[in-house]
C-alpha positions as CSV (number, residue, x, y, z in Angstrom):
1,M,-25.5,-3.4,-28.8
2,S,-23.5,-1.6,-31.4
3,N,-24.5,-1.8,-35.2
4,E,-21.1,-3.5,-35.9
5,A,-22.1,-6.5,-33.6
6,S,-25.6,-6.9,-34.8
7,G,-26.8,-9.7,-36.7
8,A,-28.3,-7.1,-39.2
9,N,-24.7,-6.2,-40.3
10,A,-23.2,-9.9,-39.9
11,R,-23.9,-10.3,-43.8
12,S,-22.0,-7.3,-44.8
13,A,-18.9,-8.2,-42.6
14,D,-15.9,-9.2,-44.9
15,A,-13.7,-11.9,-43.7
16,G,-11.4,-11.7,-46.8
17,P,-8.6,-9.8,-45.0
18,L,-8.6,-12.3,-42.1
19,G,-8.6,-15.2,-44.7
20,Y,-5.7,-13.8,-46.5
21,L,-3.7,-12.8,-43.3
22,A,-4.3,-16.6,-42.2
23,L,-3.2,-17.9,-45.6
24,G,-0.3,-15.7,-45.9
25,L,1.1,-16.2,-42.5
26,T,0.6,-20.0,-42.9
27,L,2.3,-20.1,-46.4
28,L,5.2,-17.8,-45.1
29,A,5.8,-20.2,-42.0
30,Y,5.5,-23.3,-44.4
31,G,7.8,-21.8,-47.1
32,L,10.5,-20.3,-44.5
33,L,10.6,-23.5,-42.4
34,G,10.8,-25.8,-45.6
35,T,13.7,-23.7,-47.0
36,G,15.9,-24.7,-44.2
37,V,17.1,-21.2,-43.8
38,L,16.5,-21.4,-40.2
39,S,18.7,-23.9,-38.5
40,G,17.0,-27.0,-37.2
41,T,13.6,-26.4,-39.0
42,S,11.5,-28.2,-41.5
43,S,8.2,-27.7,-43.2
44,G,6.9,-30.3,-40.9
45,G,7.7,-28.1,-37.9
46,A,4.9,-25.8,-39.1
47,A,2.3,-28.5,-38.5
48,S,0.5,-26.9,-35.2
49,L,0.8,-23.4,-36.8
50,A,-0.9,-24.9,-39.8
51,H,-3.6,-26.7,-38.1
52,L,-4.6,-23.8,-36.0
53,V,-4.1,-20.7,-38.2
54,G,-4.2,-22.3,-41.6
55,G,-6.8,-24.7,-40.9
56,V,-9.2,-23.5,-38.3
57,T,-9.0,-19.7,-39.1
58,L,-9.1,-20.3,-42.9
59,F,-12.1,-22.5,-42.6
60,V,-13.9,-20.2,-40.2
61,A,-13.1,-17.2,-42.6
62,G,-14.5,-19.4,-45.6
63,L,-17.7,-20.1,-44.1
64,W,-18.2,-16.4,-43.2
65,Q,-17.4,-15.6,-46.8
66,F,-20.0,-18.1,-47.9
67,Y,-22.5,-16.4,-45.4
68,G,-21.8,-13.2,-46.9
69,G,-22.2,-14.2,-50.6
70,N,-18.6,-14.5,-51.6
71,R,-18.3,-17.9,-53.4
72,F,-14.7,-17.3,-54.5
73,D,-13.1,-16.6,-51.0
74,G,-15.6,-19.1,-49.4
75,T,-14.5,-22.0,-51.6
76,A,-10.8,-21.0,-51.3
77,F,-10.5,-20.4,-47.6
78,T,-12.9,-23.5,-46.6
79,A,-10.8,-25.8,-48.9
80,L,-7.6,-24.5,-48.0
81,G,-8.3,-24.6,-44.5
82,A,-9.3,-28.1,-44.9
83,F,-5.9,-28.7,-46.6
84,W,-4.0,-27.3,-43.8
85,A,-6.0,-29.3,-41.3
86,T,-5.4,-32.5,-43.1
87,S,-1.7,-32.0,-43.7
88,A,-1.1,-31.2,-40.1
89,A,-3.0,-34.4,-39.1
90,A,-1.3,-36.6,-41.8
91,G,2.1,-36.6,-39.9
92,A,3.0,-40.4,-40.6
93,A,1.6,-40.8,-44.1
94,G,4.0,-42.4,-46.7
95,K,5.6,-40.3,-49.4
96,N,3.5,-41.4,-52.3
97,T,0.5,-40.7,-50.0
98,I,1.9,-37.2,-49.5
99,G,2.9,-36.8,-53.0
100,L,-0.4,-37.5,-54.4
101,F,-2.0,-35.4,-51.6
102,L,-0.1,-32.3,-52.8
103,L,-0.8,-33.1,-56.6
104,L,-4.6,-33.1,-55.9
105,W,-4.4,-29.9,-54.0
106,A,-2.2,-28.4,-56.6
107,L,-5.2,-29.1,-58.8
108,L,-7.4,-27.1,-56.4
109,A,-5.0,-24.2,-56.6
110,L,-5.1,-24.3,-60.5
111,T,-8.7,-24.1,-60.2
112,L,-8.5,-21.2,-57.7
113,T,-6.1,-19.4,-60.1
114,A,-8.3,-19.8,-63.0
115,A,-11.5,-18.7,-60.9
116,A,-9.3,-15.5,-59.7
117,W,-8.7,-14.3,-63.3
118,G,-11.1,-11.4,-62.9
119,A,-10.0,-10.8,-59.3
120,G,-6.8,-8.8,-60.2
121,Q,-3.1,-9.6,-60.6
122,L,-2.2,-9.9,-56.7
123,I,-5.1,-12.6,-56.1
124,R,-3.9,-14.4,-59.2
125,A,-0.3,-14.3,-58.0
126,V,-1.2,-15.7,-54.6
127,Y,-2.9,-18.8,-56.2
128,G,-0.5,-19.1,-59.2
129,L,2.4,-19.3,-56.9
130,L,0.5,-21.8,-54.5
131,T,-0.3,-24.0,-57.3
132,L,3.6,-23.9,-58.3
133,A,4.6,-24.4,-54.9
134,L,2.4,-27.4,-54.4
135,L,3.4,-28.9,-57.7
136,L,7.2,-28.5,-56.9
137,D,6.7,-29.9,-53.3
138,A,4.8,-33.0,-54.8
139,I,7.7,-33.5,-57.2
140,G,10.2,-33.3,-54.3
141,V,8.4,-35.6,-52.3
142,L,7.7,-38.3,-55.0
143,S,11.3,-38.2,-56.3
144,G,12.7,-38.0,-52.8
145,S,14.6,-34.6,-53.8
146,G,15.0,-32.1,-51.3
147,G,15.9,-29.7,-53.6
148,W,12.7,-29.5,-55.4
149,G,10.9,-29.2,-52.2
150,K,13.1,-26.2,-51.0
151,V,12.5,-24.6,-54.3
152,G,8.7,-25.1,-53.8
153,A,9.1,-23.8,-50.2
154,W,10.6,-20.5,-51.4
155,V,7.5,-20.2,-54.0
156,A,5.2,-21.0,-51.1
157,A,6.8,-18.2,-49.0
158,L,6.3,-15.8,-52.1
159,S,2.7,-16.8,-52.2
160,G,2.5,-16.0,-48.6
161,L,3.9,-12.5,-49.0
162,A,1.4,-12.0,-51.8
163,A,-1.5,-12.8,-49.4
164,W,-0.1,-10.9,-46.7
165,Y,0.3,-7.7,-48.8
166,W,-3.4,-8.2,-50.1
167,A,-4.7,-8.4,-46.5
168,T,-2.5,-5.6,-45.4
169,A,-3.8,-3.4,-48.3
170,A,-7.2,-4.4,-47.6
171,L,-7.1,-3.6,-43.9
172,T,-5.2,-0.2,-44.3
173,G,-6.9,1.0,-47.5
174,G,-7.2,4.6,-47.2
175,R,-7.2,4.9,-43.4
176,W,-4.0,7.0,-43.5
177,G,-5.9,9.4,-45.7
178,R,-4.6,7.8,-49.0
179,V,-4.1,4.6,-50.4
180,A,-0.6,3.3,-49.0
181,L,-0.5,-0.2,-50.5
182,P,-1.9,-0.3,-54.0
183,V,-3.4,-3.4,-55.3
184,K,-4.4,-4.1,-58.9
């Protein structure tokens, strides 16, 4: 058995890039489908993707991060995995229920933004933009205004791009003989 697969190295394995890739891709799908840019799509169309990639993958990555001693990413990934799994399963909930759900998760994202203050600008941007996206989406749902939801969807897509960029930078980090994607 190789050293990389042994239980001795399981604690040192970092699921951060996996978590940020799952978060980024899910937010990109949710955001782009919610904007209406693609004909005949909506944010509801991302439910199965959100459940599997966002829900399951994020939750598993979060548990992995907890196991490795990373409280921040562990909390962020498991909580956001629960968010995506719940939102995918909530399909027929009423608008007030969905609006409240989004507002409560915006509070979680705000907590993550505050907790990420020392983690660098890019990670703060991921969670800050996610907070804003959830807040705008909640306002859109509660007011019945599709415009707020579309703005929130664009902000979610930006948050997804930031998460995807961080994961790509972490995975490539110096493998090309230099740092190709800087992260601060």
